[in-house]
C-alpha angles and dihedrals in degrees: 000000000000092000091052092051091048091049091050090050092051092049092048094048091047092049093048091047091051092050092050092050093047092046091051091054092055096055109065116212115251109249117237116262108265116242099191101115094197090054092048093045091052089048091051091054092048092045092054091047098045111016113026095076089071105018096040128237091283095043093245095115094227093140117129111263092008095061087118093062115110117283098234092199090067106062091169087071097053109124095207098043132274103247120114091253090052092050092046091051092048093049092047098045104025125214116277111280095332099071127024122227116254101191091109092050105038133053122222087255091053091050092050089052091052090049090051089054092047089052089052090051090050093049092049092047090050090051090050097247115152097196134050 
């Protein structure tokens, strides 16, 4: 009987460990908010040129017909994940008919600048700031 109990414990511990590891892989860590002002400034310019028409100047997507675009200040609502790699992939490849791909228009460096600016918007929104 003791061997059976030990075996059950080993199986349970192994299963729980596997579930924790798999669950951790599915939730990308939020990147730290960039502090490089030149990077953020470049991202702001690109954001206004490529993103603000749908996502609004403050990232909240409260722009007329595009009010259903993602609110970029709420990363917890992102359908495809909120890690930098997820955002880069979304910007590059778009989302179906709701967001066009930008991989032909933006370099990887441009995309990282936009992500830096989005992180700034998120940080400011989290802090309750209305302006950027």
